[in-house]
Steps between C-alpha positions, in 0.01 A plus 500: 500500500258207498726245332451256788229475764746508786638833377158661482157504341251781428254406775773485762633837384156656543469360852851610597419851381172499694668384820765769458237771453308388809821511703594844357812328369704533183559126472304186581573130460274199550602155622343154515432537875541739789788292630652515153493880525669486842762262361569748221576772755738265680657439158645851531724377783822300505684268737602681817210746495276554802123556512294659777140375506203569724442210740127468433495406134343265245609142568629452145726803538633361827582165340665663201722714723582235760527183290578596139691830513773367736591237238611793284686677778226749590411537869201671662422669831133501605393799711200673652470811284264665747820610676706674234810498720504123440547562129774755553688264733473202263664670202837358399746601227364203302133604533360554151124457539228580753187292437171615650135403496254777574285397673670179604368146476324385714530748792422807285783709642544836330851610404614861474613482138626860484723442803620168357589668171687778679712249693567297186591800283770607744669163445422446132269205573205401280152490655233267361143477626245223457178699450276198441261566789416856392569525124599833342137608527551550875877541534775593254839417653700657215350840585635451853851451366515120478718367216296193406127436551404134482152347470352155498255562216340170600318679779310831492634624168346205314223453754338191353709217651584353160855621426846468657727796416728766645649835401772749586508871417776759521592848381868411470601408145810311610297289745240437231761373254647267761157370602405453135816294450410282799143462372628385162765256616330363810201440274243613758253626239119482505289368214314741269162368614584551867604856413165550329324374813679754721424781253134402534525505880661843515190655343309453826788557745373833644148366557627181659750668731237742630271206580781300663589802715148581620405138572823414682476809721140418593594140582806611699284730712255216559775261608651760732182506705446122512571335838654191338762701311825583680625775266461626144767633262386736225697815406176690451410464868612777734619224735770395252839616635602649164157636404615862461804398295276284284277798423797707379621233256178358360149591391334200663533131580411179319304200620773364728428447871687297759354418839564287805218272607470430872613143562739264325520270204176316578297822513667617180415178315141509622459862396647438156299185435173670598537772237278463194554812289871540571723239333810354663783575257843664503459751217358853522374794299235319295125545483445229762559538875772274639637408843813313603724443801852625409677279754348192335499617136695788344757515781492136612858441386640757745674366809318488831737765637431742214125448532519576871707813438244626248205385712373282215289285728238246400221742591616766252269504198565690178193605307466626144163671472352458154220666306200320649227694677655606829182406687540140383861500619410644839222245544740219415751622759231542763364148446846348525600699809171416673584129471825535696 
């Protein structure tokens, strides 16, 4: 079983079992990165297959589906999943996978996973969900009928900003065996020490997620009332268009907030540069609070037309609220906004 590190090691096996248990899954696999886990899912497909993906999605996923997958004969349609008729209309005989993020990145759209699964089941299509923003502590996609639950363990699951790793979980033995084969022969395996680090992080996951949720909601409510903020996106707010749906699928939100600052790129830069507690960085889910501008960072590679269609303007800021005292975070935001 452990004849070669790529095939497995005891520490990785422990972590894979832990991730499976947290996801209420029979099987779990860990990969060297979140994108490695996504690549493994795409490894289930073949030339000529078609993927349907939500339009508001992690930039790395977009690049993988638009630049790499076509080289292997796999094409993708990007859709707004807030209108389920879009999904129904996009299905082709060649459609083999529906890829979702719930909530999405960076606009925090909420997808009706049960409805998505129902549509997919009628056509024999696999459904995979990137659950990175919520973790299985707050949302368990497999219990909603999804075939594959994917996580970037780099983020909330590890929680300490010192590991890069991903995972997939499933209850389907055939899918597990195929994914295990891809894991082995693509070689996307994490090191034993990184696995140990994530095991350490999981011990505080419930405490951390509760803190992320409470702090982000308090900050979102503060931003909503500020005259220099155009709009705030947080699924926990009653103003969120899918708030009621969100409540039926989850038990809370994480530290993720997106908001539109009044003004343009100059106001955005000034606001960001005036922050002292928040750090400008593209990651999320760690102990530290981070801010970034998707149009200039995580989604910078998207075309101007796609950015316009998704309203990824230069005044859209994505925030990952960390574990600092929320009063310190609010004071930092207030100081920076007052200087605009």
